C-alpha positions in Angstrom: 5.5 -4.9 -12.2 5.4 -4.6 -16.1 7.9 -3.3 -18.5 6.5 0.2 -18.7 6.6 0.6 -14.9 10.1 -0.9 -14.6 11.4 1.4 -17.4 9.8 4.5 -15.9 11.0 3.6 -12.3 14.6 3.1 -13.4 14.7 6.3 -15.6 13.1 8.4 -12.9 15.4 7.1 -10.2 18.6 8.3 -12.0 20.4 11.5 -11.6 20.7 12.7 -15.2 23.6 15.1 -15.7 23.8 17.5 -18.6 26.9 16.9 -20.6 28.2 20.4 -20.5 31.5 19.6 -22.4 29.3 18.7 -25.4 26.7 21.5 -25.1 26.6 21.7 -28.9 25.1 18.2 -28.9 22.7 18.4 -26.0 22.4 15.2 -24.0 22.4 13.9 -20.4 24.1 10.9 -18.8 23.9 8.8 -15.7 26.6 6.7 -14.1 26.4 3.1 -12.7 28.6 4.2 -9.8 25.8 6.6 -8.7 23.0 4.1 -9.2 21.4 2.8 -6.0 20.2 -0.5 -7.5 22.7 -2.4 -9.5 20.1 -5.1 -10.5 17.9 -2.4 -12.0 20.9 -0.9 -13.9 21.8 -4.3 -15.3 18.2 -5.0 -16.3 17.9 -1.6 -18.1 21.1 -1.9 -20.1 20.2 -5.5 -21.1 16.7 -4.2 -22.1 18.3 -1.5 -24.2 20.6 -4.0 -25.9 17.7 -6.4 -26.6 15.0 -4.0 -27.7 17.0 -1.0 -29.0 17.3 -0.2 -32.7 20.6 0.3 -34.4 21.6 3.8 -35.5 24.8 5.6 -36.3 26.4 8.7 -35.0 29.7 10.1 -36.2 30.5 6.8 -38.0 29.8 4.6 -35.0 26.8 2.3 -34.5 24.8 2.3 -31.3 21.7 0.6 -30.1 19.1 3.3 -29.2 16.1 2.7 -26.9 13.3 5.1 -27.7 11.2 5.7 -24.7 8.9 8.7 -23.9 10.6 11.9 -25.1 14.1 10.5 -25.0 16.5 8.2 -26.9 18.8 6.2 -24.6 22.1 4.5 -25.5 25.2 3.1 -23.9 28.7 3.9 -25.0 30.2 0.5 -24.1 30.0 -2.5 -26.5 28.1 -4.8 -24.1 25.7 -4.4 -21.2 28.2 -6.1 -18.9 30.7 -3.3 -19.6 28.3 -0.4 -19.4 29.0 2.1 -16.7 27.4 5.2 -18.4 24.0 5.7 -20.1 23.3 8.7 -22.3 20.0 10.2 -23.3 18.8 13.0 -25.6 15.5 14.4 -26.7 14.2 12.4 -29.6 14.6 14.4 -32.8 11.2 14.9 -34.6 12.4 12.8 -37.6 13.1 9.8 -35.4 9.8 9.8 -33.6 8.5 6.8 -35.6 6.6 3.8 -34.3 9.2 1.4 -35.6 11.8 2.9 -33.4 9.9 2.1 -30.2 10.1 -1.4 -28.6 7.3 -3.7 -29.9 7.2 -5.5 -26.6 5.6 -2.6 -24.7 3.3 -1.1 -27.3 
């Protein structure tokens, strides 16, 4: 299976929960504890870490993985510590080719 299929399979297998406590900054999250396949989780967060692009939000720097209509990021400093993945719809101004991973273009 290639990168595109692996990314789509992982993303589509997660239960994305709307972050209602931050409805003014619309985004969704999924939890490692609810993931049926820990190996897939670990692969995805390592992929985000390796192929994501740095960006800042509220003074903090994150690595964002741009894929499809969404931007994905983890809140933890390393993939090994990651137990939550966030995603939001990509803002129009960030829908640039350089934000998407070169490996899967």
